[in-house]
N, C-alpha and C positions, 0 to 999 in steps of 0.2 A: 632235947627240943625237937629233933628231927627237922624236916624241911618246912619252912614257912615263908610266905611272901612278906617282905619287910617294907618295901615302898615301890611305887611305880611312878613314872614320869609322864605327865600329860602336857602336850603343847597347847598353849593358849595365846590369843592375840594381845591380851591386856591383863596384866597381873591384878590390878586393882579391881576391875570389873569381875574377874574370875574369883578372886578371894571373896568378894561380896556375895556373888551368886552361890558358891559352894557353902558359905557360912549361912546365908539367909534362907536358901531353899532347902539344902540337905542337912543343915545343922552341924556341919563339920567345924572343928575348932582350928583357928589359924594359929600355928605355932611360931610364925615369924619367917624371916628370910634365912636361907642357908645357901650362901654363894648366889648363883643365878636363879635359885628356886624360891618360890613361896610355898611353905609346907603346910598342908592341911591334914589334920589327923582324922582318919576314918575310924580307927579303933586305937586303943593304947599301943597296939603292936603293928599297925599298918598306916603308912602315910601316903598321901597323894602329893607329889612334888610338881608344882605348876611351873613350866618353863615357857618363857615368852618366845614367840616365833612369829615372823611376819606372815608365813604361810603354813599354819599348822596342818598336820595330817590328822584327819578325823578318826577318832577311836570310839569304841563302844565300851561303856562301863556299866555293869549291873550291880545295884546295891540291894542286898537282901536285908529285910527288917521284919520285926514282928508286926502284927496287924495294927496295933495302936499307933506305932511309929509310922507305918505306911499311910494310914488315914490322915495323920497330922501333916506328914510331908506332902501328900497329895493336895491337901487343903492349901498349903503354902504355895504350891505350884499354881493352883487355880486362882488364888487371890492375888498373886503377883502378876497375872496376865500372861504368864508363860504358856505358849502353845504346847499342847500335849496330844497324845494319841494312844490308841489301844494296840498298836503293833509296831515293829521296827520299820516297816515300810510305810507306816501311817502315823508319824510322830506329830502331825499337825491337824488331825481330823477332829480334835476336841471331843473324842469319845474315850471312854475307859472307866475303870480298868478293863483290860483284855486278858485273855488266858494265854499263857506261854509256858515255858518250862525252864528249869534251871538244874543245877547239880543234884538237887534233892527231889526233883519231879515237878508236878504241875504248880503253877503260880498264878496269882493275880498280878498283872504288870501294867505299868504306865511308862510310856516313852516320851522323851522330850530332849531338846538340845540345849547345851550351855551357850554362853555368849560367843564362843569360838567355833561352834558347830559340832562339837563332840556329841554323839548320841548317848544319852543316859537312860537308864531304866531303873525304876524302883520296883521291887517285887516283894511279895510275901507268900510264904508257903502256908500260912494259917488259913484255914477254911473261912469262907465268907460268913459273916454273922447275919 
């Protein structure tokens, strides 16, 4: 198998609000509770464990996806009223997508925050249609 990330822990202020956000906006599947964590599946081999904290430390997570999934997810962001932006320093300017880069090069990206203030990015490497 080699080396592969299995799960990561993200601090959130409210489990229920965060589960709903990650399910409804990003389309992640809620696997249930595991001890103090609410487990959200990113892929069959990668989980996001949500840990409640009164003062979470903000993190940045970037989710790569194909163009169709990107457009569908961006529409859910817009229709939910979630503020978004075209850059990491501009997550509220209601512009986007912007150009950024990821592990495979240039991307179209949209930035926004979850209910706990974590900076999220959705991105696609697929060329604009």
